[in-house]
N, C-alpha and C positions, 0 to 999 in steps of 0.2 A: 290368601285373601287380604290379610293385614300383616304388617311387619311386627315382629315381637318387640315389646316395649312401647308400642303406641298407646297413648293414654285415651281412655274411653270417654263416653258421654258424661259421666259423673266427675271427670277430671281426677279420678283416683284409680280407677280400674286399669290394671295393666293388661293389655289385650294379648295375652299369651295364647298359644295354641290350645291349652287346656280350657281357658276361659271361653274361647270362641266355640270350642266343641260343646261345652256345657250350655251355652246360649242356643246353639243350633239344636241341641237335644230338646230344649224347652219348646222351640218352634215346631219341631217335628212331632212333639207330643200334643200339639194344638193348645198349649198354654197361652194365655193372654199376657203380653208384656205391658206392665203398668209404668207410669212416669218415673217412679222412684226406684224401679228395678235397674240393675246393672244392664247396660246394653252397649254394643259396639258403636263407636262414633259414626261409622258409615251407616249403620241402621238409623241412628238419630237424624243424620243429615238427609238421608233419603226420605224419611217421613216429613221432615220440615219442608223439603222441596215439594213433595207431592201434596201434602195437606195445604201448604201455602198457595200453590197453584190452583188447587181445587177451590179454596176460599176466594181467591181473586176472581176466578171464573164465575162464581155465584154472584159476586158483587157487580162485576162488569156486565154480567148477563142481564142485570136489571135495566141497563140503558136502552138496548134496542126495543124492548117491550114497553118500558115506561114511556117511550116516545109515542106510543099508540093509545094510551089510556084515554086521553081526551078526544080521540078520533074514533073510538070504538062505535059500532053501528047501533048499539042500544044500551040502555041502563044496565041490563043483565050482563052484557058483554063487558061493560066498563067495570062493574063490580067484580066480576070473575078475574079479569086481567089485573086489576089492582091487588086483589088477594094473592094472585100468583107472584107478582113482583114483591109483595111483602114477604111471602114465603122464601123467596130467593135471598132476600136480605137476611132473614133469619138463618138460613143455611150457612151463609157466609160467616155469621157471628158464631154459630156452633163450631165451625171448622177453625176459625181463628183461635177460639178458646182451646180446642184440641191441640193445635200447634203450640200454643203458649205453654202447655204442660211439658214441652220438650226444651224449654229454656229460651225461646225466641219471643220477642215482644211484638205486639201488633204494629207498633211504630216501625220497627225494623222491617217487617214484612211489607208494609205499605211503601216505605222508602225504596225497597228493592223493586217493587212493582213500578213505581213512578220513574225510577232511573232506567228501567228496561232490563235489569238483571233478572228479575223474576218474571215468569210468563203466566199467561192465562189461556184458556181454550181459544184456539184460532178461529173457531166458528163465530165468535162475537165481533170479529173484525169485518163482517159482511153487513151491508145495509138492509134494513127492512123497508121494502118499497111499496107494499100493499097490505091491506088488512089480512089477506090470505096468509101472509108470512107469520102472523100470530098463531094461526092454526098449524102451519107447517113446522114452526119452531117447536110447538108443543108435541106434535106427532113425531117428527124426526129427531130434533135436537135433544129433547127430553127423553125420547125413546132410546137414543144412543147413550145418553147419560145413565139411564136406568140399567142398560146392559153392562155398562162399566161399573156401576156403583153397587149393584146387588151383591156381587162377590166381596165388595169391601166391608159388608156387614160381618164377614168372617175374617177380616184383616187381623193379623197377629197383634197389632197395637190396640189395646183396649179402648182408650178414649175415641179413637177414630172409628173403630167398629161400632161402638155404641151410638155415636153421633149419626152414623150412616143409616141406622134403623129408621129413625124418624125422617131423615132426608128422603130415603127411598119411598116411604109411604106417601109423602107429599109429591114427589116427582112422578109417581105412578098416576096420581090424580091429574097432574098437569098434562101428562101424555094423553090421557083419555079426553081431557078437556080440549086439547089441540086437535085430536082426531075428530071430535064432534064438530068443531068449527069447519074443518076441511070437508067433512061429510055433508054438512049443510050447504056449503058452496058447490060441491060436486053434484048435488042433487037439485041445485037451483037453476037459474037461467043459463043459457049458453055462455053468456058473458061471465057469470060467476064461476062456472066450471072452468072456463079458460083462465081465469085468475088463479084458481087452485092449481091448474096444470103448470102455469108459468112459475108459480112459487115452488112447486116440486122440482121443476127443471133447474132452478137456481140453487136450491138447498140440498139436493141429493148428494152430489159429490163432496161438498164441504162436510156433510154429516158423516160420510164414510171416513173422511180424514180425521174426524174427532178421535178415532181410536189410536191415532199415532202412526208412526212409520211401520213398514214391514218389520217383522220380528228380527230379521237379519240386520236391520239398520237401527234397532232400538238398543241403545247402550245400557239402559238401566234394567231392562226386563228380566234378564237371567237372575241377577242378584235379588231383585224384588220378588221373583217367584220363589227363590230358595228361602227367603225370609218370610214368605207367605204374607207379604204386604199385598201382592197381586196373586190372583188364583188362576187367571187365564192370560194367555198372550194376546197381543194386539190383534193379530190376524184371526185368532179363534173368536174373539169378541166381535170383530167386524163381520165374520161369516154368520154368527148367530143373529146379528142385527139384520143382515140382508135376508136371511131365510125367514125371519119373522115378519119383515116389513113388506116384502114383495106381495104376498097374498092380501095384505091390507090394501095396498094400492089397487090391486085387481078388483077387489070388492067395491072400491070407490069408482071404478071405471077410469082410473088415471093411469098414465103410462110412465114407467120408470125411464128416465132419460139415459138409457144405456143400451145401445143396439147389440152389444155382445152378451147381454144378460140371457141366460138360459138354464133350465133345470138339468142337473147332472145326476142321473139315476144312480151311478156307481157310488158317488160320495154322499148321496142323499141331501144335496144342497144345491144352491145356485152358483154357477160360474159367472163372473162379472168382468167387465172391461178394465183396461188399465187406469189407474188413478194418476192424476197429474201431480207427481210429487214435487216438481219444480214450483208449482203454485203453493203447495203445502208449506214448503220451507220458506218461500218468500213471505207468506202471511205470518208464519211463526216468528220470523225475524223482524216483524213490525212493519211490513210493507203492505198490509191488507188495506182495502178501500176505506175502512173506518178506523184504522189503528191509531192515528194521531188524535182523532176526535175522542176516542174512548179514553186515552190516557189524559187528554186535556180535561175531560169531564171529571175524571177521578181526582186529578190534582186540584181542580176548583172545589170539589166537594170536601176534600181533605183540608184545604186551606180555610174554606168558609166555616168548617166545623171546629176549628182550633179553639174558639172561645167556649164551645160546649164542653170539650174535653178538659179545658182548664178549670171551668166552673165545677165540673163533676169532681175533679181531683181536690179542689179547694173545699168543696162540701164534705168529701170523705175525710179530709184532714181535720176539718172542724169537728166532725162527729167523733173522730178518734181522740182528739184532745179533750172533748167533753167527757168521754168514757173514762179516760185516764184520770181526769180531775175528780170524777164521781167516786172513783175507787180510793 
């Protein structure tokens, strides 16, 4: 897996077969790996990539929903959506902090995002065209996120696992909030139900793509599973999501936009039609309908916030100097 003599994450550890065997033994024993523990460089890099992508997704995910705060149909809906967007900002901060324990700075992660080197969830490169999308994103997108993230509460890396406990609690609330919005529309006027159906039609397939490529095409999955960063494969999580969500759509009286969808008694789950992987890779590579707008918005926010970061650093330095002088 690693060549003998490779220097590990702490720049001291020689990644001998004996060291790698000891590390894997800790993983297999369900021990939590902490930031100051010895770890293979590949383990550290995998976590930096995954946690960074997760953090970027939370922050970029604020954009399509924040766009609807002022247009929400009631004060109750405005307050709830505003709270949700604030939650997502908090999730991003938790996750950036977790990644920083691995020796990467927030500035580095942000620069990689703005340059296109780092990715975020492709789902946020689609536009939100109606109020119904706020419900569907909560129901489907946050529902898919929960399916992905609950197993991360048992991730082998301690800071990530602990951060995910709170994140999952809040995401679960977001999912129920979204489902309630869609239910209200589905039980409303014919026009409102049609709006909900249109939104489901547009978001169903991108939601399935959130779980990533088929297992055979996922280059990181096997190693992430061995290190217990991930607990389930992409296809396993996608199947769990479909099996949980189809009955919810049936209860709402909405139709999943998949003519090949059918119950398979033998496997105890639903068979589904083919996913358009060409679209998936096109969007992942930055060619989604809103990709340029999302990065442009993040760059503007980063540039506009430079003075705040500088002021905070200057204030911290002043407090440090006063403390030293007082001693």
